[in-house]
C-alpha positions as a Python dict, from the first residue, in 0.01 Angstrom:
ca = {
    (1, 'M'): (0, 0, 0),
    (2, 'N'): (-192, -304, 113),
    (3, 'D'): (-307, -267, 477),
    (4, 'L'): (-187, -622, 548),
    (5, 'I'): (177, -536, 482),
    (6, 'K'): (384, -398, 772),
    (7, 'K'): (702, -194, 731),
    (8, 'L'): (986, -312, 956),
    (9, 'N'): (1290, -87, 1003),
    (10, 'G'): (1637, -231, 961),
    (11, 'A'): (1497, -555, 826),
    (12, 'N'): (1537, -897, 984),
    (13, 'M'): (1757, -1029, 712),
    (14, 'D'): (2069, -1240, 728),
    (15, 'I'): (2189, -1147, 382),
    (16, 'D'): (2563, -1119, 450),
    (17, 'L'): (2504, -986, 804),
    (18, 'A'): (2681, -1198, 1063),
    (19, 'T'): (2673, -952, 1353),
    (20, 'P'): (2482, -1014, 1677),
    (21, 'R'): (2180, -783, 1716),
    (22, 'N'): (2323, -614, 2027),
    (23, 'M'): (2626, -504, 1820),
    (24, 'I'): (2422, -339, 1540),
    (25, 'A'): (2437, 41, 1548),
    (26, 'W'): (2107, 102, 1366),
    (27, 'E'): (1743, 46, 1456),
    (28, 'Q'): (1621, -303, 1373),
    (29, 'D'): (1258, -406, 1426),
    (30, 'G'): (1190, -758, 1542),
    (31, 'C'): (1017, -1024, 1338),
    (32, 'P'): (645, -1043, 1426),
    (33, 'W'): (644, -1420, 1358),
    (34, 'N'): (933, -1469, 1604),
    (35, 'A'): (749, -1256, 1861),
    (36, 'A'): (429, -1460, 1823),
    (37, 'E'): (615, -1790, 1863),
    (38, 'K'): (866, -1659, 2121),
    (39, 'T'): (1161, -1775, 1914),
    (40, 'N'): (1440, -1633, 1702),
    (41, 'A'): (1424, -1902, 1434),
    (42, 'H'): (1259, -1703, 1155),
    (43, 'K'): (1458, -1481, 917),
    (44, 'C'): (1311, -1277, 632),
    (45, 'A'): (1581, -1369, 384),
    (46, 'V'): (1898, -1572, 414),
    (47, 'K'): (2138, -1546, 121),
    (48, 'N'): (2137, -1863, -93),
    (49, 'V'): (1910, -2040, 158),
    (50, 'S'): (1554, -1910, 188),
    (51, 'I'): (1303, -1630, 178),
    (52, 'C'): (1025, -1619, 437),
    (53, 'R'): (673, -1683, 303),
    (54, 'Y'): (566, -1351, 461),
    (55, 'F'): (846, -1152, 292),
    (56, 'C'): (698, -891, 55),
    (57, 'G'): (1013, -702, -44),
    (58, 'V'): (1249, -429, 70),
    (59, 'E'): (1213, -54, 33),
    (60, 'Y'): (1486, 207, 43),
    (61, 'M'): (1669, 214, 296),
    (62, 'D'): (1642, -130, 450),
    (63, 'T'): (1270, -118, 524),
    (64, 'L'): (1139, -469, 504),
    (65, 'L'): (782, -537, 393),
    (66, 'C'): (616, -819, 590),
    (67, 'C'): (259, -953, 577),
    (68, 'Y'): (272, -1183, 884),
    (69, 'P'): (29, -1341, 982),
    (70, 'H'): (-168, -1294, 660),
    (71, 'P'): (-117, -1478, 331),
    (72, 'N'): (133, -1302, 107),
    (73, 'P'): (-67, -1080, -132),
    (74, 'L'): (228, -1078, -376),
    (75, 'E'): (275, -1455, -390),
    (76, 'N'): (107, -1513, -728),
    (77, 'K'): (200, -1183, -893),
    (78, 'K'): (433, -1197, -1188),
    (79, 'L'): (679, -920, -1272),
}
């Protein structure tokens, strides 16, 4: 895998998840972009709204792939 892509456990997605973080029973890594900016504004993917420009996909089980702060190496790839 590309060395620029980080694997984040539990993902930072709001795809149908409307539960506060302190009520989640599984490990959930924080968003590195939020940590850098000291905010909680950034989400990896929000159903029917947006996908973060650093979002590189999801692996089994709920491992999010993130390239922050580097340009997304998958951005111009076609499936």
